C-alpha positions as CSV (number, residue, x, y, z in Angstrom):
1,M,20.0,7.3,-11.6
2,A,18.5,3.4,-11.2
3,K,16.0,2.5,-13.4
4,K,13.0,0.3,-12.2
5,R,11.7,-2.9,-13.1
6,P,8.6,-2.5,-15.6
7,Q,5.7,-3.4,-13.5
8,T,3.1,-5.7,-14.9
9,K,-0.4,-6.1,-12.8
10,G,0.5,-10.3,-13.9
11,S,-2.9,-12.7,-12.2
12,R,-2.8,-15.9,-11.1
13,P,-3.7,-18.6,-13.9
14,Q,-7.2,-19.1,-13.8
15,P,-9.1,-22.1,-13.1
16,H,-9.2,-25.0,-15.5
17,G,-12.5,-27.3,-15.7
18,A,-14.1,-27.6,-12.3
19,G,-12.0,-25.7,-10.2
20,G,-8.5,-26.6,-9.9
21,E,-5.7,-24.2,-11.5
22,V,-4.1,-24.4,-14.9
23,P,-1.1,-27.0,-14.3
24,V,2.3,-25.7,-14.9
25,V,4.2,-27.7,-18.0
26,G,7.1,-26.1,-20.1
27,A,6.8,-23.4,-22.0
28,R,6.7,-24.5,-25.4
29,E,4.0,-27.1,-24.8
30,A,0.1,-26.9,-25.0
31,C,-1.5,-25.0,-22.6
32,P,-3.7,-27.2,-20.5
33,C,-6.3,-24.9,-20.4
34,G,-7.4,-26.2,-24.4
35,S,-6.6,-22.9,-25.7
36,G,-4.6,-24.2,-28.6
37,R,-2.1,-21.8,-27.8
38,R,1.5,-22.6,-25.9
39,Y,1.7,-22.6,-22.3
40,K,4.3,-19.5,-22.4
41,A,1.9,-17.5,-24.4
42,C,-1.2,-18.3,-22.3
43,H,-1.6,-18.8,-18.8
44,G,2.2,-19.3,-18.5
45,R,2.6,-15.3,-19.1
46,A,0.6,-14.7,-16.3
47,A,2.4,-16.9,-14.0
48,A,5.4,-15.3,-15.3
49,H,4.0,-11.8,-14.6
50,A,3.4,-12.6,-10.8
51,V,6.7,-14.1,-10.5
52,T,8.4,-10.6,-11.9
53,E,6.2,-7.9,-11.0
54,L,7.7,-5.6,-8.8
55,V,6.9,-5.1,-5.0
56,Q,7.7,-1.8,-4.3
57,R,7.8,-1.7,-0.5
58,P,9.4,-5.1,0.0
59,F,10.2,-5.4,3.4
60,E,6.7,-3.5,4.6
61,G,5.2,-5.6,7.5
62,L,8.7,-6.6,9.1
63,P,9.9,-5.5,12.3
64,G,12.4,-3.1,11.5
65,E,11.6,-2.2,8.2
66,C,13.4,0.8,8.3
67,D,16.6,-1.1,8.9
68,W,15.9,-3.8,6.3
69,V,16.1,-0.9,3.9
70,A,19.1,1.3,5.4
71,L,21.0,-2.5,5.3
72,R,20.3,-3.6,1.7
73,E,21.0,-0.3,0.2
74,L,23.2,2.2,2.1
75,V,25.4,-0.1,4.8
76,P,28.6,-2.2,3.7
77,A,29.2,-4.6,6.6
78,A,26.4,-5.5,9.1
79,T,24.5,-8.0,10.7
80,V,21.0,-9.1,12.5
81,E,19.8,-11.9,14.4
82,L,17.0,-13.5,13.0
83,T,14.0,-14.9,14.8
84,L,12.2,-18.0,12.9
85,K,8.2,-18.0,13.3
86,D,8.1,-21.3,13.8
87,G,11.5,-21.5,15.8
88,L,15.0,-22.7,14.9
89,P,15.1,-26.3,13.0
90,E,17.2,-28.8,15.3
91,G,20.8,-28.4,14.0
92,V,20.4,-24.9,13.2
93,P,22.1,-23.1,16.0
94,S,21.5,-19.1,14.5
95,V,19.8,-17.7,11.3
96,T,21.9,-14.0,10.9
97,L,21.2,-11.4,8.5
98,A,24.2,-10.2,6.8
99,T,24.7,-7.3,4.6
100,V,27.2,-9.2,2.6
101,L,28.6,-13.0,1.8
102,P,32.3,-14.0,0.6
103,M,32.0,-14.2,-2.9
104,A,28.5,-12.9,-2.7
105,W,26.9,-15.8,-1.9
106,P,23.1,-15.5,-1.3
107,A,23.3,-17.6,1.8
108,L,25.6,-20.0,3.9
109,R,25.1,-23.0,5.9
110,R,28.3,-22.8,8.1
111,D,30.3,-25.9,9.2
112,D,28.4,-25.5,13.1
113,G,25.0,-26.0,11.0
114,S,24.4,-21.4,11.6
115,V,22.7,-19.7,8.5
116,L,24.9,-16.5,7.9
117,L,21.7,-14.9,4.7
118,G,22.9,-12.2,2.2
119,L,21.0,-9.0,1.7
120,Q,22.8,-7.1,-0.9
121,N,22.5,-10.0,-3.6
122,D,21.2,-9.1,-6.9
123,T,17.8,-11.0,-6.7
124,P,16.3,-12.7,-10.0
125,S,12.3,-11.3,-9.6
126,G,10.5,-8.6,-8.4
127,D,9.8,-9.5,-4.8
128,I,12.9,-9.4,-2.9
129,S,11.2,-10.5,0.8
130,R,10.0,-13.9,-1.7
131,D,13.5,-14.5,-3.2
132,L,15.7,-13.7,0.7
133,A,13.0,-16.6,2.1
134,D,13.7,-19.1,-0.6
135,T,17.2,-18.6,-0.4
136,L,16.6,-19.0,3.4
137,Q,14.3,-22.1,3.5
138,R,17.0,-23.9,1.6
139,A,20.0,-22.5,3.6
140,L,17.9,-24.1,6.5
141,V,18.3,-27.8,5.2
142,A,21.8,-27.6,3.4
143,E,24.5,-29.3,4.2
144,P,26.7,-27.8,6.7
145,G,29.7,-26.1,5.6
146,T,28.3,-25.0,2.0
147,P,26.8,-21.8,0.4
148,V,23.7,-21.5,-1.5
149,E,23.1,-20.1,-5.0
150,G,20.3,-17.9,-5.9
151,R,16.8,-18.7,-8.2
152,R,13.7,-17.4,-8.7
153,A,11.0,-18.1,-6.4
154,L,7.9,-19.6,-7.1
155,S,5.1,-17.1,-7.3
156,D,3.1,-18.6,-4.5
157,A,6.3,-19.4,-2.2
158,P,6.6,-18.1,1.4
159,R,7.7,-14.5,1.8
160,L,10.0,-13.5,4.8
161,Q,7.0,-11.8,6.3
162,D,5.8,-15.2,6.5
163,L,8.8,-16.9,8.0
164,L,9.8,-14.4,10.8
165,A,8.5,-13.7,14.1
166,A,6.5,-10.6,13.8
167,D,7.2,-9.7,17.3
168,G,10.9,-10.5,16.7
169,R,13.5,-7.6,17.4
170,F,15.5,-6.5,14.8
171,E,18.6,-4.7,15.8
172,P,21.7,-4.5,13.7
173,V,25.4,-4.3,14.5
174,V,27.3,-2.6,12.1
175,H,30.9,-3.8,11.4
176,S,33.9,-2.1,10.8
177,G,34.8,-4.9,8.2
178,F,33.5,-8.3,7.4
179,E,35.1,-10.5,9.6
180,F,32.1,-11.8,10.6
181,W,32.4,-13.9,7.1
182,V,34.5,-16.6,9.2
183,P,35.0,-17.9,12.9
184,D,39.0,-17.4,12.3
185,A,39.8,-14.7,9.7
186,E,43.6,-16.1,10.4
187,N,42.7,-19.6,9.0
188,A,40.3,-19.0,5.7
189,T,40.3,-20.3,2.6
190,P,42.7,-18.3,0.3
191,E,39.8,-17.3,-1.8
192,V,37.7,-16.6,1.1
193,A,40.7,-14.2,2.7
194,A,41.1,-12.9,-0.8
195,S,37.3,-11.6,-0.8
196,L,37.8,-10.9,2.9
197,E,40.4,-8.1,2.0
198,R,38.6,-6.8,-0.9
199,A,35.6,-6.0,0.9
200,N,37.4,-4.4,3.8
201,S,39.3,-1.7,1.4
202,A,36.1,-0.6,0.4
203,A,34.2,-0.4,3.0
204,I,32.8,3.0,3.9
205,P,32.9,3.8,7.5
206,T,29.5,3.6,9.2
207,V,28.2,4.0,12.5
208,K,24.3,3.4,13.3
209,L,22.9,6.7,15.6
210,T,21.6,5.6,19.0
211,G,18.8,8.2,19.6
212,V,16.7,7.7,16.5
213,D,16.1,5.3,14.4
214,A,17.7,3.9,10.7
215,A,19.9,7.0,10.9
216,Y,23.5,5.9,9.4
217,W,26.3,8.0,9.5
218,C,29.4,7.7,7.1
219,E,32.9,9.0,6.4
220,T,34.2,9.7,3.2
221,P,37.2,11.4,2.1
222,E,35.6,15.1,1.4
223,K,32.7,14.7,3.9
224,N,30.7,12.7,5.7
225,H,26.9,12.3,5.6
226,L,23.7,11.1,7.9
227,R,21.4,9.2,5.3
228,W,18.4,8.5,7.7
229,V,15.4,5.7,6.2
230,M,12.1,7.4,7.1
231,P,8.9,5.1,7.3
232,H,6.6,8.3,6.8
233,E,4.3,8.4,3.5
234,E,6.8,10.0,0.2
235,E,4.5,12.9,0.1
236,H,3.7,13.8,3.3
237,L,7.5,13.6,4.4
238,L,8.3,15.8,1.5
239,D,5.9,18.1,2.7
240,A,7.5,18.0,6.4
241,L,11.0,18.6,4.9
242,A,9.9,21.5,2.6
243,R,8.2,23.6,5.6
244,L,11.4,22.8,8.1
245,H,14.0,24.0,4.3
246,A,11.9,27.2,4.2
247,A,12.0,28.1,7.6
248,G,15.9,27.6,7.7
249,T,15.5,24.7,10.3
250,S,16.2,21.5,8.1
251,S,19.9,21.6,8.8
252,L,21.6,19.4,12.0
253,G,24.0,22.4,12.9
254,E,26.9,24.7,12.1
255,G,28.3,23.6,8.5
256,T,25.5,20.6,8.3
257,R,23.2,20.7,5.3
258,L,20.1,18.3,3.8
259,V,21.1,18.1,0.7
260,G,18.5,15.7,-0.9
261,S,17.5,12.1,-0.4
262,F,16.8,8.6,-1.7
263,R,14.2,6.3,-2.4
264,A,14.3,3.0,-1.6
265,H,12.1,0.1,-1.7
266,G,8.8,2.4,-1.3
267,L,10.8,4.8,1.6
268,T,12.5,7.8,1.5
269,V,15.9,8.5,2.6
270,P,16.8,12.1,3.8
271,V,20.9,12.8,3.4
272,W,22.6,15.6,4.6
273,D,26.1,16.7,4.3
274,L,28.6,17.3,7.5
275,P,31.5,18.4,7.7
276,S,34.6,16.2,8.0
277,G,35.2,16.8,11.3
278,V,31.7,15.8,13.0
279,G,31.7,12.1,14.0
280,A,28.7,10.2,15.0
281,E,28.5,11.0,18.4
282,E,28.7,14.5,17.6
283,I,25.6,14.4,15.4
284,E,23.6,12.3,18.1
285,K,22.0,15.1,19.9
286,P,21.2,17.5,16.6
287,A,19.3,14.4,15.1
288,A,17.2,14.0,18.0
289,E,16.3,17.2,18.1
290,F,15.2,17.4,14.4
291,A,13.4,14.6,15.2
292,E,11.0,16.8,17.2
293,R,10.9,19.4,14.6
294,L,10.2,17.0,11.8
295,A,7.1,15.3,13.9
296,A,5.8,18.9,14.3
297,A,6.0,20.0,10.8
298,L,3.7,15.9,10.2
299,A,1.5,17.4,12.0
300,V,1.0,20.4,9.8
301,T,-2.0,20.6,7.7
302,E,-2.2,24.0,5.9
303,P,-1.0,24.1,1.9
304,L,2.2,24.9,1.8
305,T,3.4,28.5,1.2
306,P,4.7,29.8,-2.1
307,E,8.1,29.7,-0.4
308,E,7.6,26.3,1.2
309,R,6.6,25.1,-2.4
310,R,9.8,26.3,-4.0
311,A,12.0,24.5,-1.1
312,R,9.7,21.3,-2.2
313,G,10.6,21.5,-5.4
314,G,14.1,21.7,-4.8
315,L,14.3,18.6,-2.5
316,T,12.6,16.8,-5.0
317,N,14.6,17.8,-7.8
318,R,17.6,16.6,-5.7
319,Q,16.0,13.1,-5.1
320,V,17.7,10.0,-6.3
321,T,16.3,6.4,-6.4
322,L,18.1,3.3,-5.8
323,S,15.7,0.9,-6.1
């Protein structure tokens, strides 16, 4: 089970003097507030906490929040065209979000000026949205043909929610491999070609369902799975799933089973085991029917019955935290 970052309450530096904020100085220098302590032990501590504070739902408010979570945690190879709030800068024909980039680059400015932004990289602070926004801003002005390194963004730097259009469409395209990395995979550099080969060999076949939102079928050697990122509040969703489980209606058809769920970036991701012979197309109709049953269960307000509480306990015990 993944460990969460410790949460802190950090606050912004307090005003100094006649209303300005305390200036940022070296960690070992005297704090400008006049306390006599070093900056890192005084106002620098609050500034550091503000940067490292864990944001539970970093993609909240973005179009397609559930798909952002899926692409961050579950989907090997996918891309999405992003729409910037202020439009594309001159010389940047497109901005594309990608699950992974070659050599795990945080971002890449291609030779034609287009930008690829990597989503599955480690981020140095507790706010993935802020770190990604910082990387994106630097990629937009990088020299064409160069990768962009990651760094910790300032605590007051813009977030993705500040840079991306609130009404923009978020439509992931799932790929069978990572050939989207380069315009011409046949002529890629040896380093990129080797990285491409390694990535393709490790990618689990994945398909996005079309009939419901943010549900992804994947194939593994022993069995297939459906992982479905849901926007509902966790406790309410678990109650609804428990009602269906106790009633024997939580499966997606013969041979399928709701086995538990992930927690990821503030959202819950129920997971079903599927027989190895059940493909993505065959699960479309059962998934749509389940969505109707779930909506009805979510609308129930009565307390759980003893049997439903037992079912809920079982589901809770089978939760795994990804982030």
